[in-house]
N, C-alpha and C positions, 0 to 999 in steps of 0.2 A: 387750841390752835398754839404757836412754838412762838410765829410769829408772827403778829395783828393786822397786817400789811394785806390793802386788799386784794384778791386775790391772786396774791402769791401761796403763800406756801395754808390750800387747806385743809384740810380734821378731816383726817377717813377713819374711824372708828374700826377695824379692823373685828370682823366677824371670831364674835370666842367663848362665852358659857352668856355671851347672849344674841336675840329674834334677828337684827336686820341689820341690812350692813347698811349707815348713814354716813352724807360729801356732808362739808358743813364749808364755808366760805363766809367773811364779809362785805359785804360793800355800800354803798351810799345811797344806794333804790335797791328795788327791789325790781326785780326780770324777771322773765317769762311768757309773755303776753298769755300764749297756748294752758300757761299753770297747770307744766308738771313738775316742777319742786315747789319747792313751800318758802313764802316768805314773811319774818318778823323776826321782829327787833332784837339788837341783844343786847347787853347789859346795861351799857351805858347810853342807850338810850336818844342817837347819832346812829348807829350804823342800823345795815339789813344783815338779820343770821340766814344766810341760803339752803337751804334741808332739801338732799332729792338724800332719798330713803331707794334702799332694794329689802325689800318686804324678811323673803328667805336670805338664810346668811348664817349666820353663829347658829342657827336652830340647825341647821343641814345640818355640820356635819356631827352633831349632838343623836341627828335620827336618822346618820346613819353608823356609830358604836351602836344600835341595835338593830337596825336592819336589815346592812354588812354581819355582819355578825361579832365585828373585833372583838366588842363585848366581851359576848361567853369563851370566843377561842383565844384570846393570846394571855389570859391568864395577867390577867396585867390587872394590878386594882388603881391601884397611880394615875387621878382623872389624865395627870400630867404629861406621864407615861408614858402609860395608850395614846395617848395624841402626837407622842412625839414617832412611834411605835405604825400613825397613822399617817404622817410627815414619812415614814421613808420609806412602808410602806409604796405611795404614792411618784415618793420618790425617783422609783425602783420600774414608774409605767413608761413615763417617758411625755415631751415635747406631743399635746395630741391627745393624750391619753387611748393611742395607738388605734384611733377613730370612733372613736365617742363623743357625744355630746350632752354634756346633760346642760338641760333650761327650768333657772332653780325658785316654779312659783310652785313650788310647795301652798301656800298662803294668798295663791293671786297677786298681784305687781303693783307699788306704788309707779314711781318713779322708771319709763319712762311714759309707762301703759296709767297706769290710774284705772285694772283692770279685775275687778277680783274670780272673775271666771275662767281663769290659767289657773295650767294648772302646768309639774311637772313630770320629765320624762326624760331617764337619758337612754338612745336615741342612738342608730348605729356599732349596737350591743347584734354578740353574736358565741354562737361556739368560745372563739379565741380568748373572748374577754375575761378579765379575770378579779377582785373585786380588787384589789391596786392601780384597775384601767378605772373603776369605777368611782372610788374614792378620787383622783386625778379626774376625771372629769366631772366633780365635783369644784374641785380647787380653781377649775380651769372659768366650769358656765359661771360661779359667782365675782368671779373678776372680771372673767368678761359682761354676764350684768354693772356692775360695778363703772365697768363703762361706759357701757350706754351711758348713763347717771353725765360721764362724763360729759360727752358730747353731747346734752345740753346743754351745760355752760358752753362751748361752742361756741356752739348756736347762740348764746347770746351776748357773742365778746367777749368771748370773759375766757382766759387764754390759762390757763391752772400753771405753771413753773414743776413740783415739784410738789411733795404731800408728806403730808406725817402720818403714824399710823398710834391705833390708841387703841383701848380693849386687851381681853389675853389672850386672843389672834395673834395680836401683835408676839410674840413671846414664840410661835411659831418664822420659825425662820422658811423655810422654805415659802409655806406660805407666802409670806413677807416679797420672796423670793419671785416668784411669778404675777404678784399683787406688778409689781416694778416694771417686771418683760414683759406685759400686759398689754398696760398701761405709757408705756414708755419711758418712763417719767426713775426723777431722785424719790429711794423714797424712804424717808427718816422716821427712826424708835427712839425713844424714850427708854425711859430707865420708871422702871415699878408698871407697864400699861394699863397692869389690870387699876391700879390706882385711878388714872388721871381721871372722869369723873368725879372724886370723890378728890379730890386735889382742884377742878376748874371749880369746884363748891365751895372750898379752904380758900380761894383767891378773892370771886367773886364774894366771899363775908368780909375781905382781909380790906379789902378799898371799901368793902361797909361801911366795917368801922374805923378807916382813918391809918389803920396798918399799912395801905401803899399805898401809892396818892388821887395811883389812878389803875385801867388794868392792863395796860401798857408794862408800866414798875412792874405787877403780882405778877408775869408772863415772864421777871425773868429768874425763878426758881425754877423754874423748868428745864430742866437739860437732858440734851439728848446724847444715846448711847452712839449710835455706830448710826453709819448712812448707807445705805441700798443703791447702786446705778444700772440703771438697764442693762442687758448683754445686745446689745441690737441684732446678733442670728438670733434670736432669740427670739425676739421679737416680730422678724418677719418672718418664723411660723405662724403665731401667735397672732398675727396679725390677718391672715389668712386665713385663720382657725377663728375667728370672734369677725369675720366677715356669712362665715354658712352659718356664725351663733344669731346674727341678724336675721338670714335668709329668715330663718322657720319661723316668725315669729306669724307672721301673719298667717300662713295654709295650718303654722297650729291652730293660733287662737283660733281658726273658724273647727276644730276637729273637740278641742273644749266642750264650742259651742253644740258642737252634737250631742258628745257625750253627757253631756247634763240639760241638753233637749229648749235650750236661749229659740 
């Protein structure tokens, strides 16, 4: 986190070369009696870390490079160059991925459903669609899933004003813009987002060894690279798509249970 004011600026490890996508905030007490999110003490022993997790996030992009043929057909050896190519492809599709909605439940889902039996799906595929549309749908589907996590915070009277993105996925400016427009909140990016976890561990060690007086002073070494503001017109379109995304959960859950004969 860049700021440790409770509920002000949560940290969102944006999917990159990771598996899950998580949102972290600090509060003075555990929240959500429905147990849809995780609560555990922060390193200071006083504040509570509140964590909502999307089970399949960064791993979906890695999966897409293989399944959608990006790694075979682009002839790009460097992983970051490959990801940039995928960004360009997704950008060419447009908001709503020309009618495709991706349900990113490839390994079940944690927040807000906690259901290991959910499975992933592309909904709305037809012969007009391309892999550019499919990767765009993947980016948007993960963003919608993160939105459903923030909805849990809102239900618990925690109103998030802005977000700080960390992780290697934070290097994808295009994906960051999708998150910004879907969530309709300012997005802050830090220098060297891939090193965020290591930096946090170093700050914790610095506090423990006395190098920093406290975590607030240690956090001062974190520097922001830039911020992104939401596009109102894009958000209006994404709001319609997100409402569709939410409506798929209950009927699709029943289909998953039928497939697994539960």
